[in-house]
Backbone bond lengths (Angstrom), bond angles and torsions (degrees), N, CA, C in turn:
res aa  C-N    CA-C-N  psi(-1)  N-CA   C-N-CA  omega(-1)  CA-C   N-CA-C  phi
1 X - - - 1.465 - - 1.526 110.84 -
2 X 1.332 115.93 -43.39 1.465 120.94 178.89 1.528 110.61 -62.13
3 X 1.335 115.78 -38.19 1.476 120.29 179.54 1.530 110.86 -63.97
4 X 1.330 117.69 -41.61 1.462 121.78 178.77 1.528 110.24 -64.46
5 X 1.328 116.02 -41.19 1.462 120.95 178.98 1.527 110.53 -61.46
6 X 1.330 117.69 -42.36 1.467 121.95 178.33 1.528 111.09 -63.19
7 X 1.329 116.36 -41.73 1.465 120.25 179.23 1.534 111.07 -63.23
8 X 1.343 115.54 -40.30 1.461 119.24 178.94 1.524 110.15 -64.22
9 X 1.336 117.60 -42.54 1.470 121.95 179.27 1.533 110.37 -62.13
10 X 1.333 116.01 -44.50 1.475 120.46 -179.92 1.534 110.14 -63.81
11 X 1.342 116.83 -41.77 1.465 120.42 179.24 1.526 110.97 -63.90
12 X 1.337 117.24 -41.33 1.467 120.93 178.95 1.529 111.51 -65.81
13 X 1.329 116.58 -39.17 1.473 120.17 177.45 1.530 110.12 -64.48
14 X 1.344 115.93 -44.45 1.464 119.89 178.77 1.523 111.58 -62.40
15 X 1.326 116.81 -41.92 1.459 121.21 178.46 1.523 110.91 -63.09
16 X 1.334 115.61 -43.01 1.466 120.00 179.25 1.518 112.13 -63.45
17 X 1.346 116.64 -43.22 1.464 120.20 178.83 1.527 111.39 -64.99
18 X 1.332 116.84 -40.28 1.466 120.35 179.23 1.517 111.75 -64.41
19 X 1.330 116.82 -44.32 1.466 120.46 178.37 1.521 111.20 -64.66
20 X 1.330 116.25 -39.30 1.463 119.95 179.21 1.521 110.90 -65.55
21 X 1.334 118.22 -41.17 1.464 121.65 179.26 1.526 110.79 -64.77
22 X 1.339 116.46 -40.80 1.461 120.18 178.36 1.526 110.55 -65.33
23 X 1.328 116.63 -44.62 1.462 120.92 179.03 1.528 110.56 -60.48
24 X 1.327 116.68 -42.18 1.469 121.04 179.24 1.524 111.27 -63.57
25 X 1.333 116.01 -42.53 1.467 119.79 -179.51 1.521 111.05 -63.12
26 X 1.331 117.49 -44.07 1.458 121.06 -179.58 1.524 110.60 -70.08
27 X 1.326 117.24 -42.59 1.464 120.53 179.03 1.520 111.25 -64.11
28 X 1.325 116.76 -38.64 1.464 119.50 179.07 1.516 110.17 -64.27
29 X 1.338 116.47 -41.87 1.454 120.00 176.38 1.519 111.17 -62.68
30 X 1.343 116.71 -39.38 1.450 120.86 179.50 1.530 110.73 -66.30
31 X 1.340 116.93 -43.59 1.462 121.12 -177.50 1.519 111.84 -67.03
32 X 1.330 117.84 -37.86 1.455 121.29 -176.51 1.519 112.00 -83.65
33 X 1.313 116.78 -10.75 1.462 119.83 178.71 1.512 111.51 112.12
34 X 1.316 115.08 160.22 1.459 119.39 -176.42 1.518 110.28 -61.68
35 X 1.337 114.64 147.44 1.457 119.43 177.44 1.511 114.24 79.64
36 X 1.324 117.82 -2.23 1.451 120.14 179.49 1.521 109.79 -108.32
37 X 1.331 114.95 -158.50 1.451 119.02 -179.91 1.512 110.97 83.86
38 X 1.329 115.59 -153.28 1.449 121.42 -173.37 1.529 111.77 -92.80
39 X 1.328 116.47 53.87 1.460 120.48 176.66 1.521 108.14 -95.50
40 X 1.319 115.17 123.56 1.453 120.09 -175.49 1.528 111.08 -89.13
41 X 1.324 116.09 167.82 1.458 120.65 176.39 1.511 113.78 76.16
42 X 1.339 117.43 31.81 1.464 120.10 179.88 1.524 110.08 -82.27
43 X 1.343 114.90 156.61 1.453 121.58 175.53 1.525 106.91 -125.50
44 X 1.332 116.86 133.52 1.463 121.77 -176.83 1.516 109.09 -116.80
45 X 1.343 115.41 134.93 1.466 121.92 178.43 1.520 107.87 -142.59
46 X 1.325 117.10 99.12 1.458 121.11 -175.30 1.520 109.17 63.78
47 X 1.336 118.42 -131.81 1.463 119.94 -179.89 1.525 113.53 -79.92
48 X 1.320 117.08 -3.57 1.467 121.70 -173.90 1.521 111.88 -97.12
49 X 1.323 115.99 139.48 1.462 122.19 175.61 1.520 108.66 -128.23
50 X 1.325 116.11 133.15 1.463 121.04 178.64 1.515 110.54 -126.82
51 X 1.315 115.79 160.41 1.462 122.53 178.55 1.513 108.00 -128.92
52 X 1.333 117.26 79.99 1.465 120.78 -172.29 1.522 114.67 -61.84
53 X 1.322 118.11 -24.51 1.469 119.67 -177.57 1.522 112.63 -89.69
54 X 1.340 117.33 -2.87 1.466 119.31 -173.29 1.521 112.97 -63.52
55 X 1.323 118.37 -27.13 1.457 120.55 -179.95 1.518 113.53 -104.56
56 X 1.333 116.67 16.88 1.461 120.12 -177.52 1.523 110.75 -115.14
57 X 1.315 115.41 175.61 1.469 120.44 177.12 1.518 111.43 -67.80
58 X 1.341 116.42 -19.45 1.460 120.72 -178.64 1.528 112.96 -85.27
59 X 1.343 117.72 2.53 1.464 120.24 -179.76 1.520 109.84 -60.70
60 X 1.347 115.83 138.97 1.455 118.83 179.98 1.526 109.23 -71.41
61 X 1.342 117.47 158.08 1.469 120.07 -175.24 1.518 113.62 -63.47
62 X 1.348 117.95 -29.26 1.461 119.99 178.21 1.520 110.70 -66.95
63 X 1.332 116.20 -41.05 1.467 120.40 177.89 1.523 110.28 -62.75
64 X 1.321 117.01 -44.04 1.461 120.12 179.72 1.527 111.10 -61.85
65 X 1.323 116.04 -42.60 1.468 120.07 179.98 1.520 111.05 -64.64
66 X 1.338 116.55 -41.44 1.462 120.15 -178.80 1.524 111.47 -67.07
67 X 1.326 117.94 -44.88 1.456 120.63 179.53 1.524 110.88 -66.14
68 X 1.334 117.21 -37.87 1.460 120.34 178.41 1.525 110.81 -65.38
69 X 1.317 116.01 -40.78 1.463 119.45 179.53 1.526 111.64 -65.03
70 X 1.330 117.00 -39.87 1.464 121.40 -178.54 1.522 112.96 -82.00
71 X 1.331 117.05 -8.73 1.459 119.91 -178.41 1.516 112.48 73.05
72 X 1.326 117.04 24.70 1.465 121.09 -178.58 1.524 110.68 -92.26
73 X 1.322 115.45 149.94 1.453 121.56 173.56 1.520 107.34 -121.53
74 X 1.339 117.73 97.76 1.471 119.44 -178.71 1.519 111.16 -67.84
75 X 1.327 115.07 155.49 1.463 120.13 177.20 1.522 109.94 -64.92
76 X 1.323 116.53 138.16 1.446 120.53 171.97 1.523 108.95 -72.67
77 X 1.311 116.81 154.04 1.463 120.55 -175.00 1.526 111.81 -59.57
78 X 1.330 118.30 -32.50 1.462 120.57 178.93 1.528 111.82 -78.86
79 X 1.328 116.92 -16.77 1.472 120.47 179.47 1.519 111.62 -84.51
80 X 1.316 116.36 -38.20 1.454 120.31 -178.03 1.515 111.38 160.37
81 X 1.325 114.67 -168.14 1.467 121.28 -177.89 1.519 109.32 -134.81
82 X 1.330 115.40 148.64 1.461 121.84 175.69 1.515 109.04 -117.76
83 X 1.344 115.83 139.15 1.457 121.90 176.96 1.525 108.77 -127.89
84 X 1.310 115.66 139.83 1.461 122.36 -177.38 1.524 109.39 -117.84
85 X 1.340 116.67 140.26 1.467 121.21 176.32 1.521 108.97 -126.09
86 X 1.319 115.73 124.49 1.470 122.27 175.70 1.526 110.80 -109.96
87 X 1.326 116.56 -5.29 1.465 121.62 -179.43 1.517 108.59 -137.76
88 X 1.328 116.44 162.26 1.468 120.44 177.10 1.515 109.89 -85.30
89 X 1.318 116.18 -178.13 1.464 119.95 -177.87 1.518 112.73 -68.54
90 X 1.324 117.06 -16.56 1.465 120.78 175.85 1.511 113.15 -86.77
91 X 1.333 117.04 -1.71 1.453 121.12 177.83 1.518 114.39 90.58
92 X 1.343 117.98 1.86 1.463 120.64 179.72 1.528 110.05 -89.32
93 X 1.325 115.59 139.77 1.461 120.71 179.91 1.522 110.29 -58.20
94 X 1.326 116.22 136.34 1.460 121.17 179.25 1.525 109.34 -60.76
95 X 1.340 114.93 131.41 1.458 122.43 -172.16 1.529 109.40 -120.34
96 X 1.332 119.53 128.17 1.463 120.26 -179.08 1.525 113.68 -66.62
97 X 1.327 117.58 -13.72 1.464 121.09 179.02 1.527 112.23 -90.51
98 X 1.321 116.80 5.10 1.464 121.62 -178.83 1.527 110.37 -116.25
99 X 1.341 115.04 158.25 1.463 122.24 175.25 1.528 108.95 -102.10
100 X 1.328 116.09 142.34 1.465 120.88 -178.09 1.527 110.17 -131.11
101 X 1.322 114.08 154.28 1.465 121.15 171.72 1.525 107.14 -123.89
102 X 1.331 115.61 126.05 1.466 121.59 175.14 1.520 106.13 -102.30
103 X 1.331 116.22 119.82 1.463 119.83 -176.04 1.522 109.85 -154.09
104 X 1.330 114.80 165.72 1.463 119.55 177.02 1.513 112.14 116.22
105 X 1.314 115.30 -146.37 1.462 121.55 -174.10 1.524 112.14 -88.12
106 X 1.310 114.51 153.45 1.465 122.62 170.59 1.522 106.24 -128.39
107 X 1.326 118.57 130.72 1.466 118.92 176.51 1.527 111.12 -55.84
108 X 1.307 116.53 148.96 1.468 120.97 -178.27 1.522 110.57 -55.99
109 X 1.331 115.48 126.23 1.457 121.59 179.20 1.517 108.04 -154.65
110 X 1.323 116.16 150.37 1.460 119.90 178.41 1.533 110.38 -66.17
111 X 1.323 116.45 -33.31 1.455 122.02 -175.96 1.521 107.95 -157.78
112 X 1.330 117.53 144.64 1.459 119.67 176.06 1.527 110.56 -146.09
113 X 1.327 115.03 158.95 1.462 121.39 178.60 1.525 108.97 -133.63
114 X 1.326 115.59 148.70 1.464 121.93 172.57 1.517 107.09 -125.05
115 X 1.328 117.04 124.40 1.462 121.92 -176.47 1.508 110.75 -128.44
116 X 1.326 115.22 149.45 1.468 122.12 169.54 1.516 106.52 -103.72
117 X 1.326 116.61 123.95 1.457 122.37 -176.11 1.519 110.42 -129.63
118 X 1.317 116.30 163.04 1.462 119.88 173.05 1.527 108.20 -68.67
119 X 1.336 118.71 161.58 1.467 119.58 178.05 1.526 113.46 -57.76
120 X 1.339 116.86 -19.30 1.469 120.89 177.78 1.521 112.07 -89.82
121 X 1.341 117.09 -3.08 1.461 120.37 177.69 1.511 115.10 92.68
122 X 1.321 117.49 16.90 1.465 120.79 -179.96 1.528 110.66 -100.31
123 X 1.343 117.71 152.59 1.466 120.47 176.49 1.528 110.91 -61.35
124 X 1.321 116.60 147.25 1.455 122.11 179.18 1.525 110.34 -87.55
125 X 1.322 116.04 142.45 1.464 120.83 177.30 1.525 108.69 -82.34
126 X 1.321 117.12 111.20 1.463 122.21 -179.73 1.524 109.95 -130.61
127 X 1.319 115.94 159.60 1.462 121.49 179.75 1.529 110.55 -65.13
128 X 1.324 116.51 -41.54 1.465 120.36 -178.11 1.525 112.83 -72.25
129 X 1.332 116.93 -18.76 1.465 123.35 -177.52 1.523 112.63 59.31
130 X 1.334 116.47 22.18 1.466 120.81 173.43 1.519 107.49 -97.13
131 X 1.335 115.51 123.67 1.457 120.18 -177.73 1.521 112.93 -104.16
132 X 1.336 116.87 -6.51 1.447 118.90 179.93 1.516 111.47 178.61
133 X 1.328 114.69 -178.13 1.460 122.47 177.10 1.518 108.68 -123.87
134 X 1.321 115.17 151.78 1.457 120.50 172.20 1.524 108.79 -111.94
135 X 1.312 116.10 160.03 1.460 120.75 -177.86 1.525 112.08 -64.53
136 X 1.319 117.65 -21.26 1.463 120.24 -176.33 1.526 113.58 -88.74
137 X 1.324 119.32 -9.60 1.464 120.81 -176.63 1.517 114.62 -115.55
138 X 1.317 117.59 3.77 1.468 121.22 -177.64 1.523 111.84 -71.94
139 X 1.319 115.82 145.58 1.460 121.22 165.86 1.518 107.16 -81.28
140 X 1.318 117.75 130.50 1.459 121.66 -177.01 1.522 110.22 -122.99
141 X 1.349 115.08 159.11 1.461 118.75 176.09 1.523 109.87 -84.80
142 X 1.314 117.15 -176.27 1.473 121.18 -174.67 1.522 112.87 -66.22
143 X 1.327 117.34 -20.17 1.466 120.04 179.41 1.526 111.76 -92.91
144 X 1.337 116.93 -1.89 1.462 120.34 -178.02 1.512 112.87 92.62
145 X 1.338 117.40 -2.05 1.456 120.84 178.78 1.520 111.54 -75.31
146 X 1.307 116.11 167.47 1.453 120.56 -178.28 1.531 110.26 -147.37
147 X 1.314 114.45 160.80 1.463 122.42 171.10 1.521 107.23 -137.93
148 X 1.319 116.70 132.23 1.457 121.71 174.37 1.521 107.47 -113.35
149 X 1.325 116.40 119.81 1.464 121.30 -179.30 1.522 108.84 -93.11
150 X 1.324 115.02 123.68 1.464 122.33 -179.29 1.522 107.14 -108.51
151 X 1.328 115.63 112.89 1.457 119.47 -172.11 1.522 110.58 -160.73
152 X 1.347 115.93 155.02 1.465 120.58 175.22 1.522 111.03 -78.74
153 X 1.328 117.40 -22.82 1.468 121.33 179.59 1.528 109.59 -103.25
154 X 1.335 115.54 149.65 1.463 120.98 -175.88 1.525 111.46 -59.15
155 X 1.337 115.95 140.00 1.463 123.22 -178.66 1.520 109.07 -131.71
156 X 1.345 118.22 152.80 1.464 119.99 176.27 1.531 111.09 -73.09
157 X 1.314 115.71 156.40 1.460 119.93 176.69 1.515 112.50 78.18
158 X 1.325 115.58 -140.27 1.461 122.03 -178.90 1.529 109.18 -79.33
159 X 1.325 116.55 98.91 1.462 121.24 -177.41 1.521 110.47 -110.45
160 X 1.338 115.92 122.83 1.459 122.57 175.27 1.523 107.32 -107.38
161 X 1.316 115.82 108.08 1.471 120.62 -175.71 1.523 111.26 -76.37
162 X 1.331 115.69 141.68 1.462 122.73 173.48 1.531 108.06 -129.83
163 X 1.322 118.36 151.70 1.460 119.89 173.65 1.527 110.07 -66.33
164 X 1.320 117.34 144.67 1.468 120.81 -175.91 1.518 113.02 -75.63
165 X 1.329 117.22 -11.04 1.466 119.05 -174.66 1.520 113.46 -126.54
166 X 1.323 117.23 16.99 1.465 119.95 -176.96 1.521 110.48 -127.24
167 X 1.313 116.63 129.28 1.456 120.83 178.41 1.526 109.77 -66.43
168 X 1.317 116.00 150.88 1.457 120.24 -177.29 1.521 110.21 -148.23
169 X 1.312 114.88 166.81 1.461 123.02 174.14 1.527 106.93 -130.02
170 X 1.311 116.20 162.88 1.462 121.53 176.78 1.523 109.60 -109.82
171 X 1.318 115.87 134.10 1.457 121.50 -179.93 1.525 109.11 -119.75
172 X 1.322 116.47 123.31 1.463 122.94 176.17 1.519 107.55 -110.15
173 X 1.336 115.58 121.79 1.464 120.89 178.63 1.524 109.09 -114.53
174 X 1.313 115.82 127.21 1.467 122.56 178.53 1.523 107.94 -109.75
175 X 1.331 116.75 119.79 1.461 121.09 -178.60 1.523 110.20 -104.10
176 X 1.327 114.62 136.75 1.467 121.23 178.37 1.526 109.67 51.44
177 X 1.324 115.19 60.46 1.454 121.26 -177.48 1.524 111.48 -107.72
178 X 1.323 115.43 144.70 1.466 120.16 176.40 1.518 110.74 -65.72
179 X 1.323 116.46 -18.88 1.464 121.24 -179.84 1.524 111.31 -63.87
180 X 1.338 117.21 -21.22 1.465 120.91 -179.78 1.523 111.77 -60.16
181 X 1.343 116.66 -28.15 1.470 120.08 -179.24 1.517 111.37 -65.96
182 X 1.337 116.95 -33.31 1.465 120.76 179.08 1.533 108.82 -150.44
183 X 1.340 117.96 74.26 1.463 120.56 -175.04 1.521 113.70 -63.69
184 X 1.325 117.53 -23.06 1.464 119.98 -177.64 1.529 112.31 -78.80
185 X 1.333 116.51 -0.10 1.467 119.80 178.26 1.524 112.24 -91.68
186 X 1.323 118.47 -5.17 1.467 121.24 -176.93 1.530 110.27 -66.01
187 X 1.337 116.14 140.95 1.459 121.81 -179.68 1.523 109.70 -120.02
188 X 1.328 115.99 165.29 1.464 121.35 -179.73 1.522 111.08 -60.21
189 X 1.334 117.63 -36.41 1.470 120.96 -177.86 1.524 112.27 -68.38
190 X 1.330 117.69 -21.08 1.459 121.45 179.55 1.519 112.45 -85.23
191 X 1.325 116.61 -9.40 1.465 121.47 -177.01 1.526 110.36 -108.62
192 X 1.324 117.11 154.98 1.478 118.97 179.87 1.521 111.89 -68.24
193 X 1.330 115.10 145.07 1.464 120.75 176.41 1.529 109.17 -82.21
194 X 1.314 115.57 151.63 1.470 122.20 174.63 1.522 106.19 -117.34
195 X 1.315 116.31 103.71 1.474 121.82 -172.22 1.521 109.98 -104.94
196 X 1.325 116.02 123.98 1.474 121.04 176.17 1.516 108.46 -80.01
197 X 1.342 117.12 126.25 1.462 121.23 -176.64 1.531 113.40 -101.21
198 X 1.300 117.65 -30.26 1.461 120.41 -178.88 1.497 110.09 176.20
199 X 1.329 115.86 160.78 1.462 120.92 -178.88 1.531 109.78 -130.60
200 X 1.322 114.87 153.01 1.465 119.67 178.92 1.516 110.92 -72.09
């Protein structure tokens, strides 16, 4: 009888520790912002980080719990890939008091979007009410290149407005991309740079 009682106590302790670890993992992801926390299988390319397995059957249980809690529906691997940037190409955390230029290469995709979101993944409240750009509406130069200026003050060309007092992240979504076949092969040179131009 004493042996059974000990086994029950050990099982309850193990259950409690497991639930606490899961709660901590999900809460940490929630506190640090969507797409972060203890989600495994990430791919990093310059300032961009993606989680290609988050929308597949191979997603780890922590990722599933975090997305379910936040009410998010990640892209399936056959639909496309999402990449998040919390820092610029120089490694400095993105600052709402600074101006940025997003430019360079984009991996081959049928369609892509670049959005500025709150650290929790919500649209930012701006006067222009523009939350991002799509690949089909950009102004481009004669070579097909582009620059998107991310700033609280109005800029010429492709301007993505951000609030001057609210932290934000950049989200790049690639739809119907060949990169889905091998997302872990993406390199920093294949992704757009995030260049800090100046700060208030």
